[in-house]
C-alpha positions in Angstrom: -6.2 20.7 19.6 -7.1 21.0 15.5 -5.9 18.6 13.0 -5.1 19.0 9.3 -7.2 17.2 7.0 -4.8 14.7 4.7 -7.4 12.7 2.9 -10.6 12.7 1.7 -13.1 10.1 2.5 -12.9 8.5 -0.7 -9.1 8.2 -0.4 -9.7 6.5 3.0 -12.2 4.4 1.2 -10.0 3.2 -1.5 -7.1 2.5 1.1 -9.5 0.5 3.2 -10.5 -1.5 0.3 -6.8 -2.2 -0.7 -5.9 -3.3 2.4 -8.7 -5.7 2.7 -8.3 -7.0 -0.8 -4.5 -7.1 -0.4 -4.9 -9.0 3.0 -7.2 -11.4 1.4 -5.3 -12.1 -1.7 -2.1 -12.6 0.8 -3.7 -15.1 2.8 -5.4 -17.1 -0.2 -2.6 -16.7 -2.1 0.0 -18.1 0.6 -2.4 -21.0 1.2 -2.5 -21.8 -2.7 1.7 -21.7 -2.7 2.2 -23.7 0.2 -0.7 -25.9 -0.1 1.7 -28.9 0.3 2.1 -28.0 3.6 0.2 -28.2 6.8 0.0 -24.5 7.5 -1.1 -24.1 3.7 -3.8 -26.7 4.4 -4.8 -25.2 7.3 -5.2 -21.6 5.7 -7.1 -23.0 2.7 -9.4 -24.6 5.0 -10.5 -21.5 6.2 -12.3 -21.1 3.1 -13.3 -24.8 2.0 -10.3 -26.1 0.7 -7.9 -26.0 -1.9 -10.5 -25.3 -5.0 -12.3 -23.0 -2.8 -9.4 -20.8 -1.5 -8.3 -20.9 -5.3 -11.6 -19.3 -6.4 -11.6 -16.7 -3.8 -8.1 -15.7 -4.7 -9.4 -15.1 -8.4 -12.5 -13.2 -7.4 -10.5 -10.9 -5.0 -7.9 -10.3 -7.4 -10.7 -9.3 -10.0 -12.3 -6.9 -7.2 -8.9 -5.5 -7.2 -8.2 -4.8 -10.6 -11.8 -3.1 -10.7 -10.7 -0.8 -7.5 -7.4 -0.2 -9.5 -9.1 0.9 -13.0 -11.5 3.4 -10.8 -8.5 4.5 -9.1 -7.2 5.8 -12.5 -10.6 7.2 -13.6 -10.5 9.2 -10.2 -7.3 10.2 -10.5 -7.8 11.3 -14.5 -11.1 13.4 -13.4 -9.3 15.5 -10.6 -6.5 16.5 -12.9 -6.5 20.0 -13.8 -6.1 19.7 -17.4 -6.2 23.1 -18.4 -3.5 23.9 -16.0 -1.1 21.4 -17.3 1.9 20.8 -16.7 1.8 22.7 -13.3 -1.4 20.8 -12.1 0.8 17.6 -12.1 4.1 18.9 -11.1 3.0 21.2 -8.3 3.8 20.8 -4.7 0.4 18.5 -4.3 1.3 16.4 -6.9 2.2 12.5 -6.3 4.4 13.0 -9.6 8.2 12.6 -8.5 10.0 15.5 -9.1 13.7 16.8 -8.7 12.9 18.0 -5.0 12.1 14.6 -4.3 15.5 12.8 -5.8 17.2 16.0 -3.4 14.7 15.2 -0.4 15.8 11.2 -0.6 19.9 12.1 -0.7 19.3 14.8 1.8 17.6 12.3 4.3 20.1 9.5 4.0 22.6 12.1 4.7 20.3 13.1 7.8 20.3 9.6 8.8 24.0 9.3 9.4 24.2 12.4 11.0 25.7 14.6 7.6 23.2 17.2 7.1 19.8 18.6 8.3 16.6 16.9 8.0 15.1 17.7 4.7 11.6 19.6 5.2 9.1 17.7 3.3 5.9 19.1 1.5 2.7 17.4 1.5 4.3 14.4 0.0 7.5 12.8 1.4 9.8 10.8 -1.3 8.8 7.7 0.7 5.1 8.5 0.5 5.2 8.7 -3.5 7.3 5.8 -3.6 4.6 3.5 -1.8 2.1 5.0 -4.3 3.8 4.4 -7.1 4.7 0.8 -5.9 1.1 -0.2 -5.8 1.1 0.8 -9.7 3.9 -1.2 -10.6 2.8 -4.2 -8.4 -0.5 -4.5 -9.8 0.2 -4.4 -13.1 2.4 -7.0 -13.1 0.6 -9.6 -10.6 -2.7 -8.0 -12.5 -1.4 -9.0 -15.9 -0.1 -12.7 -14.8 -3.0 -13.3 -13.0 -5.3 -12.7 -15.8 -3.0 -14.7 -17.8 -3.6 -17.6 -14.9 -7.3 -16.9 -14.4 -8.4 -19.3 -17.0 -5.0 -21.2 -18.1 -6.9 -23.4 -20.4 -8.4 -20.1 -22.4 -5.1 -18.6 -22.2 -3.2 -21.6 -23.7 -5.2 -21.1 -26.8 -3.6 -18.1 -27.4 -0.1 -18.4 -25.7 2.3 -21.3 -25.1 2.6 -23.3 -22.2 6.1 -22.0 -21.1 4.8 -18.7 -21.1 2.0 -19.5 -18.5 4.9 -21.3 -16.3 7.0 -17.9 -16.3 3.9 -16.1 -15.5 3.2 -18.5 -12.6 6.6 -17.4 -10.9 6.7 -13.9 -12.1 3.1 -13.6 -10.2 4.2 -15.4 -7.3 7.5 -13.4 -6.7 6.1 -9.9 -7.3 3.2 -10.9 -4.9 6.2 -12.3 -2.1 8.1 -8.8 -3.0 5.0 -6.8 -1.8 3.8 -8.8 0.9 7.7 -8.7 2.2 7.7 -4.8 1.7 4.5 -4.0 3.4 4.6 -6.5 6.2 8.1 -4.8 6.8 9.3 -1.7 5.4 5.5 0.0 5.0 4.4 -1.1 8.4 7.6 0.2 10.2 7.8 3.4 8.3 4.2 4.2 8.6 3.7 3.1 12.4 6.7 2.5 14.4 9.1 5.4 13.6 9.7 7.4 16.5 7.3 10.0 15.5 4.4 7.7 14.6 4.8 4.9 17.5 2.8 3.3 18.3 0.6 3.6 15.7 -0.7 6.2 12.7 -4.3 6.2 12.1 -4.0 9.0 9.6 -5.3 7.1 6.7 -8.3 6.0 8.7 -9.1 9.1 10.4 -8.4 11.2 7.2 -6.5 13.9 9.6 -3.4 14.4 11.6 -2.5 16.6 14.7 -1.3 19.8 13.4 1.8 19.7 15.6 2.9 16.3 14.4 2.5 17.5 10.7 4.6 20.6 11.4 7.6 18.1 11.9 6.7 15.7 9.3 5.4 18.2 6.6 6.6 21.6 7.4 6.9 23.1 4.4 3.5 22.0 3.7 2.0 23.7 6.8 4.1 26.8 6.0 2.7 26.9 2.8 -0.7 26.6 3.5 0.0 29.3 6.2 1.5 31.7 4.0 -1.4 31.1 1.2 -3.9 31.7 3.9 -5.4 28.1 3.4 -4.6 26.7 6.5 -8.2 27.6 8.2 -9.9 25.6 5.3 -8.2 22.4 6.3 -8.5 22.4 9.7 -10.8 19.8 11.4 -11.7 18.6 15.0 -9.8 15.6 16.5 -11.4 12.3 16.0 -13.5 10.9 19.0 -11.6 9.0 21.3 -13.9 5.6 20.8 -13.2 6.0 16.9 -9.5 6.3 17.8 -9.7 3.0 19.8 -11.4 1.4 17.0 -8.9 2.6 14.6 -5.9 1.5 16.7 -7.5 -2.1 17.5 -8.6 -2.8 13.8 -4.8 -1.5 12.8 -3.0 -3.8 14.9 -5.1 -7.0 13.7 -4.3 -6.3 10.2 -0.3 -5.7 11.3 -0.5 -8.7 13.4 -2.0 -10.6 10.6 0.6 -9.1 8.3 3.2 -10.1 10.7 1.8 -13.7 11.1 1.6 -14.4 7.3 5.5 -13.3 6.8 6.7 -15.4 9.8 5.1 -18.3 9.1 5.7 -18.1 5.4 9.4 -17.7 6.2 9.2 -21.0 8.7 8.0 -23.0 5.7 10.1 -21.5 3.2 11.8 -25.0 2.5 9.0 -26.0 0.5 9.3 -23.7 -2.0 13.2 -24.3 -2.3 12.3 -27.8 -2.9 9.5 -26.6 -5.4 12.5 -24.6 -7.7 
């Protein structure tokens, strides 16, 4: 059975780099935040101690911001500027449109049995939400992170109280991002009945056609209607690669759950810090 190509090689690599940098920032950031606990010190010791883990966190943050800038360039390059505004408001676009809000309401009604399941196009409303959530999250932690990268230098241009605010804004946004990724994102992408036990679409770049007929029926039907379906059909990924994707994915999920659980267990320290 054939698969439908969902993501390009560049998109898959970008997502994988995002995963690695996010996980590394999560580990080093929590080590820094919880450094006065045994758990935080244990995480920091993996990198050589407090000073070293802070430096790794800073460098990884810069790499993530560079990747974000490259993504913006990639996005702008791929926009069909001569076809505006249709090119950014069409069914293949990640820009929120009226249909997404209607799908959101219908989806909530379907969950409680008051409506039929919405027929999603190429992107569902929650996939668009996840995409744009990265934008506002990176803007917040990026700006505050740059302010805190060299606080002595930053203090030459801004008052100290602003840096104190930046510390807590940076921490709170980072904790919200981790909480979302390690709970909602993991569940929606991997543990829903149609995806369980693991969705490797972002690793493989494609998905089984019958699965997509259920998840994104309007997209598949549009490609069939326009005669483009054959252009995006690809063979299934070999079993050894699927096993590798599964093991890698669950290792990352396990790491995320571990960080979340132990951050909650040690939350008393943060309460005292406030």
